[in-house]
C-alpha positions in Angstrom: 0.4 -0.1 0.2 1.2 3.5 -1.0 1.1 6.7 1.2 0.4 10.2 -0.1 0.0 13.5 1.0 -3.2 14.6 0.2 -2.9 18.1 1.3 -1.4 20.5 3.9 -2.1 23.9 5.7 -0.4 26.6 7.5 -0.8 29.5 9.5 2.1 31.8 10.0 5.3 32.2 10.0 6.2 35.2 11.8 8.6 36.2 14.6 5.4 36.6 17.2 1.5 36.3 16.8 0.1 38.3 19.3 -3.3 38.0 17.1 -3.6 34.4 17.5 -3.0 31.8 20.4 -1.7 28.6 19.7 -5.1 26.8 19.4 -6.3 29.1 16.8 -2.9 28.8 14.9 -3.9 25.4 14.6 -7.6 25.7 14.0 -7.0 27.7 11.1 -4.0 25.6 9.6 -6.2 22.4 10.0 -8.9 24.0 8.2 -7.1 24.8 5.1 -5.5 21.3 5.2 -8.7 19.6 5.3 -10.0 22.0 2.4 -6.6 21.5 0.5 -6.8 17.8 0.8 -10.9 17.6 0.0 -11.4 15.8 3.0 -13.8 16.5 5.8 -13.3 16.0 9.6 -15.7 12.7 9.6 -13.3 11.0 7.1 -9.8 11.2 9.5 -9.1 8.3 11.2 -6.8 9.9 13.9 -4.0 12.1 14.0 0.2 12.2 15.3 1.1 15.1 17.1 4.5 16.2 17.2 5.7 18.5 20.0 7.5 18.5 23.5 6.0 19.7 26.8 8.9 22.1 27.3 8.0 24.4 24.2 4.0 24.3 25.1 4.4 25.6 28.7 2.7 22.4 30.7 2.8 18.7 31.0 1.1 16.5 28.9 0.6 18.9 26.5 -0.9 17.0 23.4 -4.1 16.5 25.4 -4.6 20.2 24.8 -4.3 19.4 20.6 -6.9 17.2 19.8 -9.9 19.7 20.0 -8.6 22.2 17.4 -7.9 19.3 15.4 -12.0 17.9 15.6 -10.2 14.4 16.8 -13.5 13.7 18.6 -13.0 10.2 20.6 -10.3 9.4 17.8 -7.0 8.3 18.9 -4.2 10.8 18.7 -0.4 9.6 19.2 2.2 11.9 19.7 5.7 12.0 18.5 8.7 13.8 20.8 10.5 14.8 17.3 10.5 16.9 14.1 7.2 17.2 12.2 8.7 14.6 9.7 9.3 12.0 12.5 5.8 12.1 12.8 5.3 11.8 9.0 7.1 8.4 9.3 4.9 7.1 11.9 1.9 8.2 10.0 3.1 6.3 7.1 3.7 3.2 8.8 0.2 3.3 10.4 -1.6 3.6 7.0 0.5 1.2 5.4 -1.0 -1.5 8.0 -4.5 -1.0 6.3 -6.0 0.1 9.8 -6.0 4.1 8.9 -7.0 5.6 5.6 -6.5 8.8 6.4 -4.4 10.1 9.3 -3.5 14.1 10.0 -0.6 15.3 11.4 0.1 18.8 13.8 2.9 20.6 15.2 3.5 24.1 15.8 5.6 26.7 17.4 4.8 29.3 19.9 8.6 30.7 20.4 7.6 34.2 21.3 5.5 32.8 24.5 8.7 31.3 25.6 11.5 33.7 26.9 14.1 31.2 27.5 14.3 29.7 24.8 18.6 28.7 24.9 17.4 27.1 28.5 15.2 24.4 26.8 18.4 23.6 24.2 20.6 23.1 27.1 18.5 20.8 29.2 18.7 18.3 26.4 22.1 18.0 27.2 23.3 15.3 29.5 23.3 17.1 32.7 26.9 15.9 34.1 29.0 15.9 31.3 27.6 18.4 28.3 25.1 20.7 30.2 27.8 23.5 30.5 26.8 27.0 31.9 27.5 29.0 28.3 25.6 29.1 25.1 24.3 25.8 24.4 25.1 26.6 20.7 28.7 25.6 21.9 27.9 22.4 20.0 27.0 24.2 16.7 30.3 26.0 16.8 32.4 22.7 17.7 30.7 21.0 14.7 31.4 23.9 12.6 35.2 23.8 13.4 35.2 20.2 13.3 33.6 20.5 9.5 35.8 22.9 8.3 38.3 21.0 9.3 37.6 17.7 7.8 35.7 18.7 4.8 37.0 21.2 2.0 34.6 24.0 2.5 35.6 27.2 3.9 34.1 29.8 6.4 32.8 32.2 3.2 31.2 29.1 1.9 29.4 28.8 5.2 28.0 32.5 5.2 27.1 31.8 1.5 24.7 29.6 2.6 23.1 32.1 4.8 23.1 35.0 1.8 21.5 32.6 -0.6 18.6 31.3 1.9 17.7 34.8 3.5 18.0 36.2 0.0 15.6 33.7 -1.9 13.2 34.2 1.4 12.4 37.6 0.3 10.1 36.7 -2.4 8.3 34.1 0.0 5.6 35.5 2.2 6.0 33.1 4.5 9.4 33.5 5.6 9.6 36.3 7.9 13.5 36.7 7.7 14.3 37.2 4.2 17.1 40.1 4.0 19.8 41.0 1.7 23.1 40.3 3.4 26.9 40.0 2.2 29.2 37.3 3.3 31.0 40.1 5.3 27.6 40.8 7.3 27.4 37.0 8.1 31.1 36.9 9.6 31.1 40.3 11.2 27.8 39.1 13.0 27.5 38.9 16.7 29.8 35.9 17.7 28.0 33.3 19.4 29.9 30.0 19.5 33.4 31.3 16.8 33.2 30.8 14.2 29.4 30.4 14.2 27.9 33.6 14.2 24.3 34.7 15.6 23.0 35.2 11.5 24.2 31.5 11.3 21.5 30.5 13.3 17.6 30.2 12.4 16.1 33.0 14.4 12.4 31.4 16.2 9.1 32.1 14.8 5.2 31.3 15.3 2.9 29.1 13.2 1.4 26.1 12.5 1.7 23.2 10.1 -1.0 20.5 9.3 -0.8 17.6 7.3 -3.5 15.6 5.8 -1.9 12.1 4.6 -3.7 9.2 3.1 -3.9 5.7 1.1 -3.8 5.8 -2.6 -7.2 4.9 -2.5 -7.8 8.0 -0.2 -5.9 10.4 -2.7 -7.4 9.3 -5.9 -11.0 9.6 -4.0 -10.3 13.4 -2.3 -6.9 14.9 -3.5 -7.2 17.7 -6.2 -3.0 17.4 -6.3 -1.5 14.5 -3.8 1.9 13.9 -3.5 3.4 10.2 -3.7 6.2 8.9 -1.0 8.4 7.0 -2.8 10.2 6.3 -0.1 11.2 7.5 4.1 14.1 6.8 6.0 15.1 8.1 9.3 18.0 7.3 11.8 20.3 8.7 14.8 24.0 9.0 15.0 25.9 8.3 18.6 23.7 9.9 21.2 27.1 10.4 22.9 29.0 13.5 22.1 32.5 12.6 23.0 32.1 9.4 20.2 30.1 11.4 17.8 32.2 12.6 14.5 31.3 15.8 14.5 31.9 16.7 11.1 29.7 14.1 9.9 25.5 13.6 10.0 25.6 9.8 10.1 22.3 10.1 11.2 21.2 12.0 7.7 23.1 9.3 6.1 21.3 6.6 7.6 18.2 7.8 6.5 19.5 8.7 3.1 20.3 5.1 2.7 16.8 3.9 3.7 15.0 6.4 1.9 16.8 6.0 -1.4 16.7 2.2 -1.4 12.9 2.2 -0.8 12.9 4.6 -3.6 15.2 3.2 -6.2 17.3 6.3 -6.1 20.8 5.3 -7.2 22.1 9.0 -8.1 20.7 11.7 -5.7 21.9 14.5 -7.5 20.7 13.5 -11.5 16.9 12.0 -10.0 15.9 14.3 -7.8 14.7 17.9 -8.8 14.7 19.9 -5.2 16.0 19.1 -2.2 14.7 20.7 1.2 17.4 20.6 3.5 17.3 21.3 7.4 19.5 24.9 7.9 18.6 25.7 11.5 22.7 26.2 11.4 23.9 26.9 8.0 26.7 24.8 8.5 24.5 21.9 8.7 23.2 22.5 5.3 26.6 21.7 4.0 27.6 19.2 6.4 24.3 17.4 5.4 24.6 17.7 1.9 27.4 16.2 1.5 25.4 12.8 4.2 22.7 12.9 1.0 25.3 12.5 -1.5 24.1 15.7 -3.4 27.1 16.4 -5.9 27.4 16.6 -9.7 28.1 18.9 -12.3 25.4 21.3 -12.3 24.4 23.6 -9.0 21.5 21.3 -7.0 18.4 23.2 -6.2 18.6 23.5 -2.1 16.2 25.4 -0.3 14.5 27.7 -3.1 12.2 29.1 -0.7 14.8 30.2 1.8 14.6 27.0 4.1 14.7 27.9 8.4 17.5 30.8 7.9 14.6 32.8 6.1 11.4 31.0 7.0 12.5 30.3 11.0 12.9 27.8 13.5 9.9 26.2 14.5 10.6 23.9 17.0 9.5 20.9 15.7 6.8 22.2 13.2 10.7 22.8 11.1 10.5 19.8 8.8 7.0 20.4 8.1 7.6 24.0 6.8 10.1 22.2 4.3 7.0 20.0 3.4 4.6 22.4 2.7 7.1 24.0 0.4 8.1 20.4 -1.2 4.5 20.2 -1.8 4.1 23.4 -3.6 7.0 22.6 -5.8 5.8 19.4 -6.9 2.4 20.8 -7.9 4.4 23.7 -9.8 2.7 25.9 -7.0 5.7 27.3 -5.3 5.6 30.6 -6.7 7.3 32.8 -9.9 11.0 32.1 -8.8 10.1 28.4 -9.3 9.4 25.6 -11.6 7.5 22.5 -11.1 9.3 19.5 -10.2 8.7 15.6 -10.7 10.4 14.2 -7.3 11.8 16.0 -4.4 13.5 15.2 -1.2 12.6 16.7 2.2 15.3 16.3 5.0 14.5 17.1 8.6 16.7 17.1 11.7 15.6 16.9 15.3 18.3 19.9 16.1 21.6 20.0 19.0 22.5 17.9 20.7 20.9 14.8 18.7 21.8 14.0 15.0 18.4 12.3 14.7 17.4 12.7 11.2 15.1 12.0 8.8 14.8 12.0 4.6 11.2 11.8 2.7 11.6 11.9 -1.1 8.1 12.3 -2.6 6.9 12.3 -6.2 4.3 14.3 -8.2 3.0 11.3 -9.8 2.4 7.4 -8.1 5.3 5.4 -9.7 4.6 1.7 -10.0 7.0 -0.7 -7.8 
């Protein structure tokens, strides 16, 4: 049984959203997603939520989500990971044959959180790694390791920011679009040298909803579905002292599984656009290497600006890239972008993890 994205909806993205509560953002994105998918709530068999208690600000936060999705007396399963981890879980549930249509939900109300760095610091080992410094020290360490082990330069890392934030200028859903030079990036406020503040994605508020379903549901309801050709996920070593900080093992594992399932031999030749996690600019380059994105022609990577342009949405960040990928497959991504036949969506959970997901989507169902 195949799995397809029937439709998606978003609300956002903005650095602050004083006019809407998180519940209102979720409800608005859900209504948009249901309409886009051509379904009504009574057709949905359940939901998968991607969120943590800390960003929400209270315990068992997922108990507050079903109301906004219309999940009355329906199963709701929570994934404490990125949106794309929840997508992988929903796909497996549909492939069991017990579910026909599921909803995936995640959101960010980052503007309500006063101590965002403290949440990140809490994820580190409390004895060996939770230092009394910026938790972004690990991103700085990764950047130094990557530069030392690869042929990339710090200027090429800065160019990622220049490119992504420049691309975001024409994307109405990306609040951080701007014109910068390489020197602007390198001379910005230092965070964990050589990592500077402009090499990090700024936080944003927003909600992302996806409706996924079986092939039959896609044929019956969706106006322009996108079909999963392959999904893979994996993690690098959770012990920082034993990890290769110059390479994303989690991305490599996830990519290998997704490529095998999709029958991809050369990603650069067979995939039209890549939506790669760029919560930190060097991570985009590091994860490109792990994805095997090479070739003579310049690949299309984060044509809408990525997270550097659109913002860090906590667990919803990967969902924003999926939304952009869906529009790319539909040829609805804006005047500067062209339609694609096959795209790749990559998601990373964020520091201190190396937990990643890779999904390959087609604009048409391909025979297996």
